[in-house]
N, C-alpha and C positions, 0 to 999 in steps of 0.2 A: 690632437690624437691621432693623427695618421702617424707620426713619428712613435708614439707610445705602443701602436701596433705593429709598427716595423719591429720595435727592440723587443716586443714580447714574442713575436713570431721567431726571432733570431736566437732569443733564450729558449725557447720550447724546443728547435730544433737543436742546440748544442747541449742541453739541459735535461729537456724531456719535460712533459707537462707536469708529472707526479711531483717533481721536484719543486717546481713553482707552486704547486698547489699544497704541499707540505710547508715549503717556506712561510707562504701568506697565512696558513692557517696557525702556525708557530708566532708569529708577528703577532696576529689577532689575539691569541690566547695570552701572549706576554703583556700585550697594552692591555688587557682587559684585567687581568691580575695586579698590573701596578697601579691601573686606575682604582680597584677595589681597595688595594692596602693605602693607597694615598687619600681616598674619600674617608676610609675607617681610622685612620692615625693621624693624619696631618689637619685637614680641614677641621674636626670636632674641636681640636685644641688649637687652632690658628697657628700651627706650627710653620712658618715660612723657613724651610730650610735651605733655600737656594734654587738659583736656577730660575726658570720661567715659571714652574709651579709657585715657587716661593712668591714670587712676583705676582701671580693670580691670586694667590691668598691675601695679599695686602692691597691689591687694587680692590678686591671683593668687598673686604671691610671698608672702604670708603664709596664703593658705588653701587655696591649691593648687583653689580652684572655676576650672571654664573662664570663660575671658575674656570669650567671648559672652555666656554666662549672666550674669554680672555687668553686662557693658554693657547688656542686656537689662533687667535688674532696676532699675539706676540710670536706664534712660529712661523707666520707667513714670510716676512721679511729673511728670516733665517733659511728656509727652505728655497727661497729664490735665490739667495746669495750661494746657497750649496750648489743649487743646479748650475750658475754660473762658474764658478769656482772649481767645483770637482768633475761637472761635464757627463757626470755619469747619470742619464734619464733612469736605469733601473734600480739604481741604489736611492733617487731622489723619490721614485714612485714608491718604493718600499717605505720609507721614511714618512713620505704623505699618508699612507694608507696608517702607518702608527699613530702617528698624530692625530689623526679624524676618530679614529676608536678610539684612542685615551682621552681625548676632549671629551668627545660624547658620553664615554662610560663614565667619568666624573659626574657628568650632569646628571645621568640617570642613577648612579649610586647616591649622590648627595640628595 
């Protein structure tokens, strides 16, 4: 948590707080729109197009677990790997926000 605060402080000083807020709002809006379209077009017809969302639809057919929870669980190892390989905490932080909003929005819309 301390490291996140340090990185956000550095970003605020370098980029400005308005840029960070705008970026997080756009990430949130994009995640909500993607989840809405996913819930509207792929989930009702069981279209497992590919990626983790497709795996989420397949696992949902067999286990009846919520698709958003499945996607969130499947993304955790990828996010950890991305943190260790990329090392950019701000990028990983934005991605975590996007994954959480996308996963929870899928369950809300579904």
